[in-house]
C-alpha positions as CSV (number, residue, x, y, z in Angstrom):
1,M,-26.0,195.7,-48.1
2,D,-22.8,194.7,-49.7
3,V,-21.0,197.7,-51.0
4,P,-17.2,197.7,-51.7
5,D,-15.1,199.5,-49.1
6,N,-13.8,202.0,-51.5
7,E,-17.4,203.0,-52.5
8,I,-18.4,203.4,-48.9
9,I,-15.5,205.7,-48.3
10,R,-16.2,207.7,-51.5
11,R,-19.9,208.2,-50.5
12,R,-19.0,209.3,-47.0
13,K,-16.5,211.8,-48.3
14,E,-19.0,213.3,-50.7
15,R,-21.8,214.0,-48.2
16,K,-21.8,216.4,-45.3
17,R,-20.0,214.8,-42.4
18,D,-21.6,214.3,-39.0
19,L,-20.6,212.5,-35.8
20,T,-21.6,209.2,-37.2
21,D,-19.2,209.6,-40.1
22,E,-16.4,210.7,-37.7
23,S,-17.0,207.6,-35.6
24,F,-17.0,205.3,-38.6
25,L,-13.8,206.7,-39.9
26,K,-12.1,206.4,-36.5
27,I,-13.4,203.1,-35.4
28,G,-16.0,201.6,-37.7
29,L,-14.0,201.1,-40.8
30,S,-11.3,199.1,-39.1
31,E,-14.0,197.0,-37.3
32,Y,-15.8,196.5,-40.6
33,E,-12.6,195.5,-42.3
34,K,-11.9,193.0,-39.5
35,Y,-15.4,191.5,-39.1
36,G,-17.6,192.6,-42.0
37,E,-16.6,190.0,-44.5
38,C,-17.0,187.1,-42.1
39,Q,-20.5,188.2,-41.2
40,K,-21.7,187.4,-44.7
41,N,-21.3,183.7,-43.9
42,L,-23.3,183.7,-40.7
43,P,-26.6,181.7,-40.6
44,G,-29.6,183.8,-41.3
45,V,-27.6,186.7,-42.8
46,I,-28.8,187.8,-46.3
47,V,-26.4,189.8,-48.4
48,I,-27.8,192.2,-51.0
49,N,-25.6,193.9,-53.6
50,G,-25.7,197.6,-52.5
51,M,-24.4,198.7,-55.9
52,K,-27.7,197.9,-57.6
53,S,-30.3,200.6,-58.2
54,P,-32.9,201.1,-55.4
55,D,-35.6,199.5,-57.6
56,Q,-33.5,196.4,-58.1
57,I,-32.7,196.2,-54.4
58,L,-36.3,196.5,-53.5
59,E,-37.2,193.8,-56.1
60,E,-34.5,191.5,-54.7
61,I,-35.8,192.0,-51.1
62,I,-39.4,191.3,-52.1
63,L,-38.4,188.1,-53.9
64,M,-36.5,186.9,-50.8
65,L,-39.4,187.7,-48.5
66,K,-41.7,185.6,-50.7
67,E,-39.4,182.5,-50.4
């Protein structure tokens, strides 16, 4: 899912924090910023706009699977 960094941070700040969030904020965010963008260009990687509604995302995935 492709979701802008500022939206990821906003969502994580709004929900109840757990160990996964703590780890992401300490290590994961910097790793994502360093490697996340380049992963989109790897062969076999499919990028889906994570800002769409769940129904739109599901429809997009179903269309990709049919191809």
